[in-house]
C-alpha positions in Angstrom: -0.2 -11.1 14.4 0.5 -7.5 12.4 3.8 -6.7 12.2 4.9 -2.9 11.3 4.9 -1.0 8.3 2.2 -0.3 5.6 0.7 -3.7 5.0 -0.1 -3.6 8.8 -1.6 0.0 8.5 -3.8 -1.0 5.8 -4.9 -4.3 7.3 -5.8 -2.6 11.0 -7.6 0.5 8.9 -9.6 -1.4 6.2 -8.6 1.0 3.6 -6.9 1.8 0.9 -3.7 3.6 1.3 -2.4 5.8 -1.7 1.7 6.8 -0.8 3.3 9.2 -3.6 6.7 9.4 -2.5 9.4 7.7 -0.9 9.3 10.4 1.9 5.6 9.5 2.3 6.6 5.8 2.6 9.2 6.4 5.4 7.1 8.3 7.5 4.6 6.0 7.4 7.1 2.8 8.5 8.0 1.4 5.2 10.6 -0.5 5.1 12.9 -1.9 2.7 13.0 -5.4 1.5 15.1 -6.5 -1.4 16.8 -4.9 -3.4 14.9 -1.5 -4.3 12.8 0.9 -2.6 9.4 1.9 -3.5 9.5 5.5 -4.7 5.3 5.1 -5.1 3.4 2.7 -3.0 -0.5 1.6 -3.3 -2.3 -1.1 -1.0 -5.9 -2.0 -0.9 -7.1 -4.6 1.5 -8.6 -7.5 0.9 -12.0 -8.1 2.8 -14.3 -11.3 3.0 -17.3 -9.9 4.8 -15.6 -7.1 6.3 -12.7 -9.4 7.5 -9.4 -8.2 6.0 -7.9 -11.8 4.7 -4.9 -9.4 3.0 -3.5 -6.9 0.9 -3.3 -6.2 -2.7 -0.1 -3.9 -3.0 1.4 -2.0 -6.2 4.6 -0.6 -6.4 7.0 1.5 -8.2 10.9 1.4 -7.6 11.8 4.2 -10.2 9.3 7.0 -10.0 7.4 9.0 -7.3 3.9 10.0 -8.0 3.2 7.0 -10.2 0.2 6.0 -9.1 -3.1 8.5 -8.8 -6.6 8.3 -7.5 -7.7 6.3 -10.8 -5.2 3.8 -9.9 -6.6 3.4 -6.2 -10.3 3.1 -7.2 -9.1 0.5 -9.6 -7.3 -1.7 -7.2 -10.3 -1.3 -4.6 -12.3 -2.7 -7.0 -10.2 -5.5 -8.3 -9.9 -6.2 -4.3 
């Protein structure tokens, strides 16, 4: 079952998600897990035959605006 948060959004929409600031992350339901909060977040779905099997997530806990559209395209290509 899906939970709440950014990973669930990526799985449900089957679309990559790029968030530049901690404010954007919190607004969409990002929750702190572990010792540090993400300030930049990028997630792209892992799909097989159009069905999600997971999410590739990159995050930076030190800098906002760390990831850009090039990073999104690269992560999507890897996924």
